[in-house]
N, C-alpha and C positions, 0 to 999 in steps of 0.2 A: 504494500500500500504506500503510495507516495502522497505526501501532504503538499498542498499548494499554499504557500505562505507568501504574502506580499512582502517585498524587500523592506518596506518601511515598517510593517508589522514585526518582522523579524528583528530589525534594528532596535525597535522599541522594547521588544521582549528581552533582548540581550542586555540593553541598558538597565532595565528593571531588575534583571537577575544579578547584575554586577552591583547595583546599589544595595540590594538585599544582602548580598554576600559581604559587602564592605561594612554594613551596619550590624549584621548578625554574627558573622564569622570572620573577623579580620585576620585571625591567625591562619585560617585555611587559605585565604587569598595570598597572604604573605608567603606561605609555604609553596603554593603553586608558582608564584612569581620567582621565588628563589630557585626552585627546581628548573624552571624554564631557562633562567639565566645560566645555571650550571650547565645545562644541555648545550646552550649556544657557545659558552666558553670551551667546553670539551670538544665540540665539533670544530671550532677554530683551531684548537691545539692539534687535533688530528690532521687537519688540512696543512697546517704549518709543518708538522712532523713529516708529512709526505714529501716536502720539498727541501728538507735539510738532510745533510749526510748522516749515515748510520753511526752509532756509537757503541761502545762496549758496555757490558753490564758493570764491569769494574769501575769505569769512569763515572757512571751514573751513581753507583754506591758511594764513590769518593765524594762527589758533590753533595750528596745527601748527608754524609757524615760530617763534612765541613760546615754544613748549614745547621746541624743539630747541636 
């Protein structure tokens, strides 16, 4: 079954849902935004990693030990 929803009605429904989420469950929205941001940053890191030279496990561990 396919619903026929007017784009303006859809936009209004989404707005109302976001306002309700902001007022009633701000922590849920915060968690969703944080997760989305993490996904974007992770995807960017993967793309960057594909264009840089490979490194050894030892050199990665050395950097991590120096940082800790």
